[in-house]
Structure formats: C-alpha cells, structure tokens
LOBAMAR-134678 format. One record per atom (N, C-alpha, C, O, CB): residue number from 1; residue in three letters; atom name; x, y, z. Coordinates in Angstrom, 2 decimals, decimal comma. Glycine has a CB too. Layout:
BEGIN
seq=NUM	type=Ala	atom=CA	x=X	y=Y	z=Z
...
END
This chain:
BEGIN
seq=1	type=Met	atom=N	x=138,23	y=39,23	z=81,53
seq=1	type=Met	atom=CA	x=137,44	y=40,42	z=81,72
seq=1	type=Met	atom=C	x=137,55	y=40,86	z=83,17
seq=1	type=Met	atom=O	x=137,35	y=40,05	z=84,08
seq=1	type=Met	atom=CB	x=135,98	y=40,19	z=81,31
seq=2	type=Lys	atom=N	x=137,86	y=42,11	z=83,38
seq=2	type=Lys	atom=CA	x=138,05	y=42,65	z=84,72
seq=2	type=Lys	atom=C	x=136,77	y=43,34	z=85,17
seq=2	type=Lys	atom=O	x=136,17	y=44,10	z=84,41
seq=2	type=Lys	atom=CB	x=139,24	y=43,62	z=84,76
seq=3	type=Thr	atom=N	x=136,35	y=43,09	z=86,42
seq=3	type=Thr	atom=CA	x=135,15	y=43,73	z=86,95
seq=3	type=Thr	atom=C	x=135,54	y=44,89	z=87,83
seq=3	type=Thr	atom=O	x=136,63	y=44,92	z=88,40
seq=3	type=Thr	atom=CB	x=134,29	y=42,72	z=87,74
seq=4	type=Ser	atom=N	x=134,64	y=45,85	z=87,95
seq=4	type=Ser	atom=CA	x=134,92	y=47,03	z=88,75
seq=4	type=Ser	atom=C	x=134,71	y=46,72	z=90,23
seq=4	type=Ser	atom=O	x=133,93	y=45,83	z=90,57
seq=4	type=Ser	atom=CB	x=134,03	y=48,20	z=88,32
seq=5	type=Pro	atom=N	x=135,41	y=47,44	z=91,11
seq=5	type=Pro	atom=CA	x=135,23	y=47,21	z=92,54
seq=5	type=Pro	atom=C	x=133,79	y=47,50	z=92,99
seq=5	type=Pro	atom=O	x=133,29	y=46,84	z=93,91
seq=5	type=Pro	atom=CB	x=136,20	y=48,09	z=93,33
seq=6	type=Ala	atom=N	x=133,12	y=48,47	z=92,36
seq=6	type=Ala	atom=CA	x=131,74	y=48,78	z=92,72
seq=6	type=Ala	atom=C	x=130,83	y=47,59	z=92,41
seq=6	type=Ala	atom=O	x=129,94	y=47,28	z=93,20
seq=6	type=Ala	atom=CB	x=131,25	y=50,04	z=91,98
seq=7	type=Trp	atom=N	x=131,03	y=46,94	z=91,27
seq=7	type=Trp	atom=CA	x=130,23	y=45,78	z=90,89
seq=7	type=Trp	atom=C	x=130,46	y=44,62	z=91,87
seq=7	type=Trp	atom=O	x=129,51	y=43,97	z=92,29
seq=7	type=Trp	atom=CB	x=130,58	y=45,34	z=89,45
seq=8	type=Glu	atom=N	x=131,71	y=44,39	z=92,22
seq=8	type=Glu	atom=CA	x=132,02	y=43,33	z=93,17
seq=8	type=Glu	atom=C	x=131,39	y=43,60	z=94,53
seq=8	type=Glu	atom=O	x=130,94	y=42,68	z=95,21
seq=8	type=Glu	atom=CB	x=133,53	y=43,17	z=93,32
seq=9	type=Lys	atom=N	x=131,35	y=44,87	z=94,94
seq=9	type=Lys	atom=CA	x=130,74	y=45,24	z=96,21
seq=9	type=Lys	atom=C	x=129,23	y=44,99	z=96,17
seq=9	type=Lys	atom=O	x=128,66	y=44,51	z=97,15
seq=9	type=Lys	atom=CB	x=131,04	y=46,72	z=96,54
seq=10	type=Met	atom=N	x=128,58	y=45,32	z=95,05
seq=10	type=Met	atom=CA	x=127,15	y=45,08	z=94,92
seq=10	type=Met	atom=C	x=126,82	y=43,59	z=94,95
seq=10	type=Met	atom=O	x=125,85	y=43,18	z=95,58
seq=10	type=Met	atom=CB	x=126,63	y=45,70	z=93,62
seq=11	type=Val	atom=N	x=127,63	y=42,78	z=94,29
seq=11	type=Val	atom=CA	x=127,40	y=41,34	z=94,27
seq=11	type=Val	atom=C	x=127,60	y=40,76	z=95,67
seq=11	type=Val	atom=O	x=126,83	y=39,90	z=96,11
seq=11	type=Val	atom=CB	x=128,34	y=40,64	z=93,25
seq=12	type=Lys	atom=N	x=128,61	y=41,22	z=96,36
seq=12	type=Lys	atom=CA	x=128,86	y=40,74	z=97,72
seq=12	type=Lys	atom=C	x=127,71	y=41,10	z=98,65
seq=12	type=Lys	atom=O	x=127,31	y=40,29	z=99,49
seq=12	type=Lys	atom=CB	x=130,18	y=41,32	z=98,26
seq=13	type=Lys	atom=N	x=127,17	y=42,31	z=98,50
seq=13	type=Lys	atom=CA	x=126,04	y=42,75	z=99,32
seq=13	type=Lys	atom=C	x=124,79	y=41,93	z=98,98
seq=13	type=Lys	atom=O	x=124,03	y=41,55	z=99,88
seq=13	type=Lys	atom=CB	x=125,77	y=44,25	z=99,10
seq=14	type=Ala	atom=N	x=124,57	y=41,67	z=97,70
seq=14	type=Ala	atom=CA	x=123,40	y=40,89	z=97,28
seq=14	type=Ala	atom=C	x=123,49	y=39,45	z=97,77
seq=14	type=Ala	atom=O	x=122,47	y=38,87	z=98,14
seq=14	type=Ala	atom=CB	x=123,27	y=40,90	z=95,75
seq=15	type=Arg	atom=N	x=124,67	y=38,88	z=97,79
seq=15	type=Arg	atom=CA	x=124,84	y=37,51	z=98,25
seq=15	type=Arg	atom=C	x=124,73	y=37,40	z=99,77
seq=15	type=Arg	atom=O	x=124,62	y=36,29	z=100,30
seq=15	type=Arg	atom=CB	x=126,19	y=36,96	z=97,79
seq=16	type=Ala	atom=N	x=124,74	y=38,52	z=100,49
seq=16	type=Ala	atom=CA	x=124,64	y=38,51	z=101,94
seq=16	type=Ala	atom=C	x=123,19	y=38,53	z=102,43
seq=16	type=Ala	atom=O	x=122,94	y=38,43	z=103,63
seq=16	type=Ala	atom=CB	x=125,39	y=39,68	z=102,52
seq=17	type=Ile	atom=N	x=122,22	y=38,66	z=101,52
seq=17	type=Ile	atom=CA	x=120,81	y=38,72	z=101,90
seq=17	type=Ile	atom=C	x=120,33	y=37,31	z=102,26
seq=17	type=Ile	atom=O	x=120,57	y=36,35	z=101,53
seq=17	type=Ile	atom=CB	x=119,95	y=39,31	z=100,75
seq=18	type=Asp	atom=N	x=119,66	y=37,20	z=103,38
seq=18	type=Asp	atom=CA	x=119,13	y=35,93	z=103,84
seq=18	type=Asp	atom=C	x=118,05	y=35,43	z=102,88
seq=18	type=Asp	atom=O	x=117,28	y=36,22	z=102,34
seq=18	type=Asp	atom=CB	x=118,56	y=36,07	z=105,27
seq=19	type=Ile	atom=N	x=117,98	y=34,11	z=102,69
seq=19	type=Ile	atom=CA	x=117,04	y=33,51	z=101,74
seq=19	type=Ile	atom=C	x=115,59	y=33,79	z=102,16
seq=19	type=Ile	atom=O	x=114,73	y=33,97	z=101,29
seq=19	type=Ile	atom=CB	x=117,28	y=31,99	z=101,66
seq=20	type=Arg	atom=N	x=115,31	y=33,83	z=103,46
seq=20	type=Arg	atom=CA	x=113,94	y=34,09	z=103,90
seq=20	type=Arg	atom=C	x=113,53	y=35,53	z=103,60
seq=20	type=Arg	atom=O	x=112,39	y=35,77	z=103,19
seq=20	type=Arg	atom=CB	x=113,80	y=33,81	z=105,39
seq=21	type=Ser	atom=N	x=114,42	y=36,47	z=103,80
seq=21	type=Ser	atom=CA	x=114,08	y=37,86	z=103,47
seq=21	type=Ser	atom=C	x=113,98	y=38,06	z=101,96
seq=21	type=Ser	atom=O	x=113,20	y=38,89	z=101,50
seq=21	type=Ser	atom=CB	x=115,12	y=38,82	z=104,07
seq=22	type=Met	atom=N	x=114,76	y=37,32	z=101,20
seq=22	type=Met	atom=CA	x=114,65	y=37,41	z=99,74
seq=22	type=Met	atom=C	x=113,29	y=36,89	z=99,29
seq=22	type=Met	atom=O	x=112,67	y=37,47	z=98,40
seq=22	type=Met	atom=CB	x=115,79	y=36,61	z=99,05
seq=23	type=Cys	atom=N	x=112,82	y=35,80	z=99,89
seq=23	type=Cys	atom=CA	x=111,48	y=35,29	z=99,57
seq=23	type=Cys	atom=C	x=110,43	y=36,35	z=99,87
seq=23	type=Cys	atom=O	x=109,49	y=36,54	z=99,10
seq=23	type=Cys	atom=CB	x=111,18	y=34,00	z=100,36
seq=24	type=Gly	atom=N	x=110,58	y=37,04	z=100,99
seq=24	type=Gly	atom=CA	x=109,65	y=38,11	z=101,35
seq=24	type=Gly	atom=C	x=109,67	y=39,25	z=100,35
seq=24	type=Gly	atom=O	x=108,62	y=39,78	z=100,00
seq=24	type=Gly	atom=CB	x=109,96	y=38,64	z=102,72
seq=25	type=Arg	atom=N	x=110,85	y=39,62	z=99,88
seq=25	type=Arg	atom=CA	x=110,97	y=40,70	z=98,89
seq=25	type=Arg	atom=C	x=110,34	y=40,32	z=97,56
seq=25	type=Arg	atom=O	x=109,84	y=41,17	z=96,83
seq=25	type=Arg	atom=CB	x=112,43	y=41,06	z=98,68
seq=26	type=Leu	atom=N	x=110,36	y=39,03	z=97,25
seq=26	type=Leu	atom=CA	x=109,82	y=38,55	z=95,98
seq=26	type=Leu	atom=C	x=108,35	y=38,16	z=96,08
seq=26	type=Leu	atom=O	x=107,73	y=37,78	z=95,08
seq=26	type=Leu	atom=CB	x=110,63	y=37,38	z=95,48
seq=27	type=Gly	atom=N	x=107,78	y=38,24	z=97,29
seq=27	type=Gly	atom=CA	x=106,37	y=37,92	z=97,47
seq=27	type=Gly	atom=C	x=106,09	y=36,43	z=97,58
seq=27	type=Gly	atom=O	x=104,96	y=36,00	z=97,40
seq=27	type=Gly	atom=CB	x=105,59	y=38,47	z=96,35
seq=28	type=Ile	atom=N	x=107,11	y=35,65	z=97,89
seq=28	type=Ile	atom=CA	x=106,94	y=34,21	z=98,07
seq=28	type=Ile	atom=C	x=106,68	y=33,96	z=99,55
seq=28	type=Ile	atom=O	x=107,56	y=34,17	z=100,39
seq=28	type=Ile	atom=CB	x=108,21	y=33,40	z=97,57
seq=29	type=Gln	atom=N	x=105,48	y=33,51	z=99,87
seq=29	type=Gln	atom=CA	x=105,13	y=33,25	z=101,25
seq=29	type=Gln	atom=C	x=105,65	y=31,88	z=101,65
seq=29	type=Gln	atom=O	x=105,39	y=30,88	z=100,97
seq=29	type=Gln	atom=CB	x=103,60	y=33,34	z=101,47
seq=30	type=Ile	atom=N	x=106,38	y=31,84	z=102,75
seq=30	type=Ile	atom=CA	x=106,94	y=30,58	z=103,23
seq=30	type=Ile	atom=C	x=106,47	y=30,35	z=104,66
seq=30	type=Ile	atom=O	x=106,19	y=31,29	z=105,40
seq=30	type=Ile	atom=CB	x=108,50	y=30,58	z=103,15
seq=31	type=Glu	atom=N	x=106,40	y=29,08	z=105,04
seq=31	type=Glu	atom=CA	x=106,06	y=28,75	z=106,42
seq=31	type=Glu	atom=C	x=106,95	y=27,61	z=106,90
seq=31	type=Glu	atom=O	x=107,42	y=26,78	z=106,12
seq=31	type=Glu	atom=CB	x=104,56	y=28,35	z=106,55
seq=32	type=Arg	atom=N	x=107,18	y=27,61	z=108,18
seq=32	type=Arg	atom=CA	x=108,08	y=26,63	z=108,78
seq=32	type=Arg	atom=C	x=107,39	y=25,28	z=108,93
seq=32	type=Arg	atom=O	x=106,25	y=25,18	z=109,38
seq=32	type=Arg	atom=CB	x=108,57	y=27,12	z=110,15
seq=33	type=Lys	atom=N	x=108,11	y=24,23	z=108,53
seq=33	type=Lys	atom=CA	x=107,63	y=22,86	z=108,69
seq=33	type=Lys	atom=C	x=108,78	y=22,06	z=109,28
seq=33	type=Lys	atom=O	x=109,82	y=21,89	z=108,64
seq=33	type=Lys	atom=CB	x=107,14	y=22,24	z=107,31
seq=34	type=Gly	atom=N	x=108,61	y=21,58	z=110,48
seq=34	type=Gly	atom=CA	x=109,68	y=20,83	z=111,13
seq=34	type=Gly	atom=C	x=110,66	y=21,75	z=111,82
seq=34	type=Gly	atom=O	x=110,33	y=22,88	z=112,18
seq=34	type=Gly	atom=CB	x=110,41	y=19,97	z=110,12
seq=35	type=Arg	atom=N	x=111,87	y=21,26	z=112,01
seq=35	type=Arg	atom=CA	x=112,88	y=22,01	z=112,76
seq=35	type=Arg	atom=C	x=113,48	y=23,17	z=111,98
seq=35	type=Arg	atom=O	x=113,36	y=24,32	z=112,40
seq=35	type=Arg	atom=CB	x=113,97	y=21,09	z=113,19
seq=36	type=Gly	atom=N	x=114,12	y=22,89	z=110,86
seq=36	type=Gly	atom=CA	x=114,81	y=23,95	z=110,16
seq=36	type=Gly	atom=C	x=114,36	y=24,13	z=108,73
seq=36	type=Gly	atom=O	x=115,01	y=24,82	z=107,95
seq=36	type=Gly	atom=CB	x=116,26	y=23,70	z=110,18
seq=37	type=Ser	atom=N	x=113,25	y=23,51	z=108,37
seq=37	type=Ser	atom=CA	x=112,79	y=23,56	z=106,99
seq=37	type=Ser	atom=C	x=111,65	y=24,56	z=106,82
seq=37	type=Ser	atom=O	x=110,77	y=24,68	z=107,68
seq=37	type=Ser	atom=CB	x=112,34	y=22,18	z=106,53
seq=38	type=Trp	atom=N	x=111,68	y=25,24	z=105,73
seq=38	type=Trp	atom=CA	x=110,63	y=26,18	z=105,35
seq=38	type=Trp	atom=C	x=110,15	y=25,76	z=103,96
seq=38	type=Trp	atom=O	x=110,93	y=25,31	z=103,13
seq=38	type=Trp	atom=CB	x=111,15	y=27,67	z=105,36
seq=39	type=Phe	atom=N	x=108,87	y=25,92	z=103,72
seq=39	type=Phe	atom=CA	x=108,29	y=25,58	z=102,43
seq=39	type=Phe	atom=C	x=107,40	y=26,70	z=101,93
seq=39	type=Phe	atom=O	x=106,78	y=27,42	z=102,71
seq=39	type=Phe	atom=CB	x=107,50	y=24,27	z=102,52
seq=40	type=Gly	atom=N	x=107,36	y=26,84	z=100,61
seq=40	type=Gly	atom=CA	x=106,50	y=27,81	z=99,96
seq=40	type=Gly	atom=C	x=106,14	y=27,33	z=98,57
seq=40	type=Gly	atom=O	x=106,58	y=26,26	z=98,14
seq=40	type=Gly	atom=CB	x=107,18	y=29,19	z=99,90
seq=41	type=His	atom=N	x=105,33	y=28,12	z=97,89
seq=41	type=His	atom=CA	x=104,94	y=27,78	z=96,53
seq=41	type=His	atom=C	x=106,01	y=28,24	z=95,55
seq=41	type=His	atom=O	x=106,47	y=29,38	z=95,61
seq=41	type=His	atom=CB	x=103,57	y=28,41	z=96,18
seq=42	type=Cys	atom=N	x=106,41	y=27,36	z=94,66
seq=42	type=Cys	atom=CA	x=107,46	y=27,66	z=93,69
seq=42	type=Cys	atom=C	x=106,96	y=28,67	z=92,66
seq=42	type=Cys	atom=O	x=105,89	y=28,46	z=92,08
seq=42	type=Cys	atom=CB	x=107,94	y=26,36	z=92,99
seq=43	type=Pro	atom=N	x=107,69	y=29,75	z=92,43
seq=43	type=Pro	atom=CA	x=107,27	y=30,73	z=91,43
seq=43	type=Pro	atom=C	x=107,54	y=30,29	z=89,99
seq=43	type=Pro	atom=O	x=107,12	y=30,96	z=89,05
seq=43	type=Pro	atom=CB	x=107,96	y=32,05	z=91,69
seq=44	type=Phe	atom=N	x=108,23	y=29,17	z=89,82
seq=44	type=Phe	atom=CA	x=108,60	y=28,72	z=88,47
seq=44	type=Phe	atom=C	x=107,63	y=27,69	z=87,91
seq=44	type=Phe	atom=O	x=107,28	y=27,76	z=86,72
seq=44	type=Phe	atom=CB	x=109,99	y=28,15	z=88,49
seq=45	type=Cys	atom=N	x=107,18	y=26,74	z=88,72
seq=45	type=Cys	atom=CA	x=106,35	y=25,66	z=88,18
seq=45	type=Cys	atom=C	x=104,87	y=25,82	z=88,52
seq=45	type=Cys	atom=O	x=104,05	y=25,05	z=88,02
seq=45	type=Cys	atom=CB	x=106,85	y=24,33	z=88,70
seq=46	type=Lys	atom=N	x=104,51	y=26,80	z=89,35
seq=46	type=Lys	atom=CA	x=103,11	y=27,11	z=89,65
seq=46	type=Lys	atom=C	x=102,30	y=25,92	z=90,13
seq=46	type=Lys	atom=O	x=101,12	y=25,80	z=89,81
seq=46	type=Lys	atom=CB	x=102,46	y=27,68	z=88,42
seq=47	type=Asn	atom=N	x=102,91	y=25,05	z=90,89
seq=47	type=Asn	atom=CA	x=102,22	y=23,90	z=91,45
seq=47	type=Asn	atom=C	x=101,35	y=24,35	z=92,63
seq=47	type=Asn	atom=O	x=101,68	y=25,34	z=93,29
seq=47	type=Asn	atom=CB	x=103,23	y=22,81	z=91,89
seq=48	type=Glu	atom=N	x=100,28	y=23,65	z=92,90
seq=48	type=Glu	atom=CA	x=99,35	y=24,00	z=93,98
seq=48	type=Glu	atom=C	x=99,91	y=23,68	z=95,37
seq=48	type=Glu	atom=O	x=99,53	y=24,32	z=96,35
seq=48	type=Glu	atom=CB	x=98,04	y=23,27	z=93,77
seq=49	type=Thr	atom=N	x=100,79	y=22,70	z=95,46
seq=49	type=Thr	atom=CA	x=101,34	y=22,31	z=96,76
seq=49	type=Thr	atom=C	x=102,62	y=23,10	z=97,04
seq=49	type=Thr	atom=O	x=103,35	y=23,45	z=96,12
seq=49	type=Thr	atom=CB	x=101,63	y=20,79	z=96,80
seq=50	type=Pro	atom=N	x=102,90	y=23,38	z=98,32
seq=50	type=Pro	atom=CA	x=104,15	y=24,08	z=98,65
seq=50	type=Pro	atom=C	x=105,35	y=23,15	z=98,45
seq=50	type=Pro	atom=O	x=105,64	y=22,32	z=99,31
seq=50	type=Pro	atom=CB	x=104,11	y=24,60	z=100,11
seq=51	type=Asn	atom=N	x=106,03	y=23,30	z=97,35
seq=51	type=Asn	atom=CA	x=107,12	y=22,40	z=96,98
seq=51	type=Asn	atom=C	x=108,47	y=23,09	z=96,92
seq=51	type=Asn	atom=O	x=109,47	y=22,46	z=96,57
seq=51	type=Asn	atom=CB	x=106,83	y=21,77	z=95,65
seq=52	type=Leu	atom=N	x=108,53	y=24,37	z=97,25
seq=52	type=Leu	atom=CA	x=109,79	y=25,10	z=97,28
seq=52	type=Leu	atom=C	x=110,39	y=24,95	z=98,67
seq=52	type=Leu	atom=O	x=109,88	y=25,51	z=99,64
seq=52	type=Leu	atom=CB	x=109,59	y=26,62	z=96,90
seq=53	type=His	atom=N	x=111,47	y=24,21	z=98,76
seq=53	type=His	atom=CA	x=112,13	y=23,93	z=100,04
seq=53	type=His	atom=C	x=113,18	y=24,99	z=100,31
seq=53	type=His	atom=O	x=114,08	y=25,20	z=99,49
seq=53	type=His	atom=CB	x=112,76	y=22,51	z=100,05
seq=54	type=Ile	atom=N	x=113,08	y=25,66	z=101,44
seq=54	type=Ile	atom=CA	x=114,01	y=26,72	z=101,84
seq=54	type=Ile	atom=C	x=114,85	y=26,20	z=103,00
seq=54	type=Ile	atom=O	x=114,31	y=25,78	z=104,02
seq=54	type=Ile	atom=CB	x=113,25	y=28,03	z=102,23
seq=55	type=Ser	atom=N	x=116,16	y=26,25	z=102,85
seq=55	type=Ser	atom=CA	x=117,09	y=25,83	z=103,91
seq=55	type=Ser	atom=C	x=117,94	y=27,04	z=104,30
seq=55	type=Ser	atom=O	x=118,98	y=27,28	z=103,69
seq=55	type=Ser	atom=CB	x=117,99	y=24,64	z=103,44
seq=56	type=Pro	atom=N	x=117,52	y=27,80	z=105,31
seq=56	type=Pro	atom=CA	x=118,26	y=29,01	z=105,68
seq=56	type=Pro	atom=C	x=119,63	y=28,75	z=106,29
seq=56	type=Pro	atom=O	x=120,46	y=29,65	z=106,32
seq=56	type=Pro	atom=CB	x=117,45	y=29,81	z=106,64
seq=57	type=Asp	atom=N	x=119,88	y=27,53	z=106,79
seq=57	type=Asp	atom=CA	x=121,16	y=27,24	z=107,44
seq=57	type=Asp	atom=C	x=122,22	y=26,68	z=106,50
seq=57	type=Asp	atom=O	x=123,36	y=26,50	z=106,91
seq=57	type=Asp	atom=CB	x=120,93	y=26,28	z=108,56
seq=58	type=Lys	atom=N	x=121,85	y=26,41	z=105,26
seq=58	type=Lys	atom=CA	x=122,83	y=25,86	z=104,32
seq=58	type=Lys	atom=C	x=123,43	y=26,98	z=103,48
seq=58	type=Lys	atom=O	x=122,80	y=27,99	z=103,21
seq=58	type=Lys	atom=CB	x=122,17	y=24,79	z=103,41
seq=59	type=Gly	atom=N	x=124,67	y=26,77	z=103,07
seq=59	type=Gly	atom=CA	x=125,34	y=27,77	z=102,26
seq=59	type=Gly	atom=C	x=125,65	y=29,02	z=103,06
seq=59	type=Gly	atom=O	x=125,60	y=29,00	z=104,29
seq=59	type=Gly	atom=CB	x=124,49	y=28,14	z=101,05
seq=60	type=Arg	atom=N	x=125,98	y=30,09	z=102,36
seq=60	type=Arg	atom=CA	x=126,30	y=31,35	z=103,03
seq=60	type=Arg	atom=C	x=125,07	y=32,02	z=103,62
seq=60	type=Arg	atom=O	x=125,08	y=32,45	z=104,77
seq=60	type=Arg	atom=CB	x=126,97	y=32,28	z=102,06
seq=61	type=Cys	atom=N	x=124,01	y=32,10	z=102,82
seq=61	type=Cys	atom=CA	x=122,81	y=32,82	z=103,24
seq=61	type=Cys	atom=C	x=121,55	y=31,99	z=103,08
seq=61	type=Cys	atom=O	x=120,44	y=32,52	z=103,13
seq=61	type=Cys	atom=CB	x=122,67	y=34,09	z=102,44
seq=62	type=Gly	atom=N	x=121,72	y=30,71	z=102,89
seq=62	type=Gly	atom=CA	x=120,58	y=29,83	z=102,69
seq=62	type=Gly	atom=C	x=120,45	y=29,39	z=101,24
seq=62	type=Gly	atom=O	x=121,01	y=30,01	z=100,34
seq=62	type=Gly	atom=CB	x=119,31	y=30,52	z=103,13
seq=63	type=Leu	atom=N	x=119,73	y=28,32	z=101,05
seq=63	type=Leu	atom=CA	x=119,54	y=27,77	z=99,71
seq=63	type=Leu	atom=C	x=118,07	y=27,44	z=99,50
seq=63	type=Leu	atom=O	x=117,33	y=27,23	z=100,46
seq=63	type=Leu	atom=CB	x=120,41	y=26,52	z=99,50
seq=64	type=Tyr	atom=N	x=117,65	y=27,40	z=98,23
seq=64	type=Tyr	atom=CA	x=116,30	y=26,97	z=97,90
seq=64	type=Tyr	atom=C	x=116,40	y=25,84	z=96,89
seq=64	type=Tyr	atom=O	x=117,38	y=25,71	z=96,16
seq=64	type=Tyr	atom=CB	x=115,45	y=28,14	z=97,34
seq=65	type=Tyr	atom=N	x=115,35	y=25,01	z=96,86
seq=65	type=Tyr	atom=CA	x=115,28	y=23,92	z=95,89
seq=65	type=Tyr	atom=C	x=113,81	y=23,54	z=95,70
seq=65	type=Tyr	atom=O	x=113,09	y=23,31	z=96,66
seq=65	type=Tyr	atom=CB	x=116,12	y=22,69	z=96,36
seq=66	type=Cys	atom=N	x=113,39	y=23,49	z=94,45
seq=66	type=Cys	atom=CA	x=112,02	y=23,07	z=94,14
seq=66	type=Cys	atom=C	x=112,01	y=21,56	z=93,94
seq=66	type=Cys	atom=O	x=112,79	y=21,02	z=93,15
seq=66	type=Cys	atom=CB	x=111,47	y=23,81	z=92,88
seq=67	type=Leu	atom=N	x=111,13	y=20,89	z=94,65
seq=67	type=Leu	atom=CA	x=111,05	y=19,45	z=94,57
seq=67	type=Leu	atom=C	x=110,40	y=18,96	z=93,28
seq=67	type=Leu	atom=O	x=110,51	y=17,78	z=92,95
seq=67	type=Leu	atom=CB	x=110,29	y=18,92	z=95,75
seq=68	type=Asp	atom=N	x=109,72	y=19,84	z=92,53
seq=68	type=Asp	atom=CA	x=109,08	y=19,46	z=91,27
seq=68	type=Asp	atom=C	x=109,91	y=19,82	z=90,05
seq=68	type=Asp	atom=O	x=110,22	y=18,96	z=89,23
seq=68	type=Asp	atom=CB	x=107,72	y=20,10	z=91,17
seq=69	type=Cys	atom=N	x=110,27	y=21,10	z=89,91
seq=69	type=Cys	atom=CA	x=110,99	y=21,52	z=88,70
seq=69	type=Cys	atom=C	x=112,52	y=21,46	z=88,87
seq=69	type=Cys	atom=O	x=113,25	y=21,71	z=87,92
seq=69	type=Cys	atom=CB	x=110,59	y=22,94	z=88,32
seq=70	type=His	atom=N	x=112,98	y=21,13	z=90,07
seq=70	type=His	atom=CA	x=114,41	y=20,90	z=90,37
seq=70	type=His	atom=C	x=115,30	y=22,12	z=90,15
seq=70	type=His	atom=O	x=116,48	y=21,97	z=89,85
seq=70	type=His	atom=CB	x=114,92	y=19,77	z=89,51
seq=71	type=Gln	atom=N	x=114,75	y=23,31	z=90,31
seq=71	type=Gln	atom=CA	x=115,57	y=24,52	z=90,29
seq=71	type=Gln	atom=C	x=116,02	y=24,81	z=91,71
seq=71	type=Gln	atom=O	x=115,28	y=24,59	z=92,66
seq=71	type=Gln	atom=CB	x=114,80	y=25,73	z=89,68
seq=72	type=Gly	atom=N	x=117,22	y=25,32	z=91,84
seq=72	type=Gly	atom=CA	x=117,73	y=25,62	z=93,16
seq=72	type=Gly	atom=C	x=118,90	y=26,58	z=93,09
seq=72	type=Gly	atom=O	x=119,42	y=26,87	z=92,02
seq=72	type=Gly	atom=CB	x=118,15	y=24,37	z=93,87
seq=73	type=Gly	atom=N	x=119,29	y=27,08	z=94,25
seq=73	type=Gly	atom=CA	x=120,42	y=27,98	z=94,32
seq=73	type=Gly	atom=C	x=120,37	y=28,84	z=95,57
seq=73	type=Gly	atom=O	x=119,69	y=28,52	z=96,55
seq=73	type=Gly	atom=CB	x=120,47	y=28,87	z=93,09
seq=74	type=Asp	atom=N	x=121,11	y=29,93	z=95,52
seq=74	type=Asp	atom=CA	x=121,20	y=30,85	z=96,64
seq=74	type=Asp	atom=C	x=120,20	y=32,00	z=96,46
seq=74	type=Asp	atom=O	x=119,49	y=32,03	z=95,45
seq=74	type=Asp	atom=CB	x=122,64	y=31,40	z=96,80
seq=75	type=Pro	atom=N	x=120,13	y=32,96	z=97,41
seq=75	type=Pro	atom=CA	x=119,17	y=34,05	z=97,28
seq=75	type=Pro	atom=C	x=119,34	y=34,89	z=96,01
seq=75	type=Pro	atom=O	x=118,35	y=35,31	z=95,42
seq=75	type=Pro	atom=CB	x=119,28	y=34,95	z=98,48
seq=76	type=Leu	atom=N	x=120,56	y=35,13	z=95,60
seq=76	type=Leu	atom=CA	x=120,80	y=35,92	z=94,39
seq=76	type=Leu	atom=C	x=120,30	y=35,18	z=93,15
seq=76	type=Leu	atom=O	x=119,73	y=35,80	z=92,25
seq=76	type=Leu	atom=CB	x=122,28	y=36,25	z=94,25
seq=77	type=Ala	atom=N	x=120,51	y=33,88	z=93,10
seq=77	type=Ala	atom=CA	x=120,01	y=33,09	z=91,97
seq=77	type=Ala	atom=C	x=118,49	y=33,10	z=91,94
seq=77	type=Ala	atom=O	x=117,89	y=33,16	z=90,86
seq=77	type=Ala	atom=CB	x=120,54	y=31,64	z=92,05
seq=78	type=Leu	atom=N	x=117,85	y=33,03	z=93,10
seq=78	type=Leu	atom=CA	x=116,40	y=33,09	z=93,17
seq=78	type=Leu	atom=C	x=115,89	y=34,42	z=92,63
seq=78	type=Leu	atom=O	x=114,95	y=34,45	z=91,84
seq=78	type=Leu	atom=CB	x=115,92	y=32,88	z=94,61
seq=79	type=Tyr	atom=N	x=116,51	y=35,50	z=93,06
seq=79	type=Tyr	atom=CA	x=116,11	y=36,82	z=92,58
seq=79	type=Tyr	atom=C	x=116,27	y=36,94	z=91,07
seq=79	type=Tyr	atom=O	x=115,38	y=37,43	z=90,38
seq=79	type=Tyr	atom=CB	x=116,93	y=37,90	z=93,27
seq=80	type=Met	atom=N	x=117,40	y=36,49	z=90,57
seq=80	type=Met	atom=CA	x=117,66	y=36,60	z=89,13
seq=80	type=Met	atom=C	x=116,70	y=35,74	z=88,32
seq=80	type=Met	atom=O	x=116,30	y=36,15	z=87,23
seq=80	type=Met	atom=CB	x=119,11	y=36,21	z=88,82
seq=81	type=Glu	atom=N	x=116,32	y=34,58	z=88,81
seq=81	type=Glu	atom=CA	x=115,39	y=33,71	z=88,07
seq=81	type=Glu	atom=C	x=113,98	y=34,28	z=88,09
seq=81	type=Glu	atom=O	x=113,28	y=34,24	z=87,07
seq=81	type=Glu	atom=CB	x=115,39	y=32,30	z=88,67
seq=82	type=Val	atom=N	x=113,56	y=34,82	z=89,23
seq=82	type=Val	atom=CA	x=112,20	y=35,35	z=89,32
seq=82	type=Val	atom=C	x=112,06	y=36,64	z=88,52
seq=82	type=Val	atom=O	x=111,07	y=36,83	z=87,81
seq=82	type=Val	atom=CB	x=111,81	y=35,60	z=90,79
seq=83	type=Arg	atom=N	x=113,04	y=37,52	z=88,62
seq=83	type=Arg	atom=CA	x=112,98	y=38,83	z=87,94
seq=83	type=Arg	atom=C	x=113,45	y=38,80	z=86,48
seq=83	type=Arg	atom=O	x=113,28	y=39,77	z=85,75
seq=83	type=Arg	atom=CB	x=113,81	y=39,82	z=88,70
seq=84	type=Lys	atom=N	x=114,04	y=37,69	z=86,08
seq=84	type=Lys	atom=CA	x=114,57	y=37,52	z=84,72
seq=84	type=Lys	atom=C	x=115,59	y=38,60	z=84,41
seq=84	type=Lys	atom=O	x=116,14	y=38,63	z=83,31
seq=84	type=Lys	atom=CB	x=113,44	y=37,56	z=83,68
END
C-alpha cells in the first residue's frame, strides 16, 4: 500500500512534537523529579500516584512509560492512545 506525500509529511510533523508539549496538549500535568525525569498521572490506569514516567531525552522526541499498566511509546503513540 502506497501512502501519499501529504500523509507522510503530517506523520513526520506529528512525530516531531516534544513529549512534554504533547502531555500539555492532552491535559496531562507533569512535574520534574530528579535530573531528567518527569512524572505525571497515567490517563490509562487512573492510579492516584504519579506513575507515568516521561523521558524527554530518549528517542526522537521523548518517550513515556507507565509503571503500573506498562503502556509506553512516543508522543504520537500517546496522542493516539488517549484520543482513541
């Protein structure tokens, strides 16, 4: 299956969004803990403790990983999971 150049351009632009700004767009409040780690409340498992680990320096634009429900990925994957 061949994709259009416009679609590829949109995906490339979406993958360039920083993980911290994506969290802000999705309403996930994060705060810095330690040197390079950020934590927030996971939108998938609704746990009371901040268990969503944000690593802005890993990958192309940062990665996320929930320590409870074990979901993780890049900013685009986070957007797609939250927005369904």
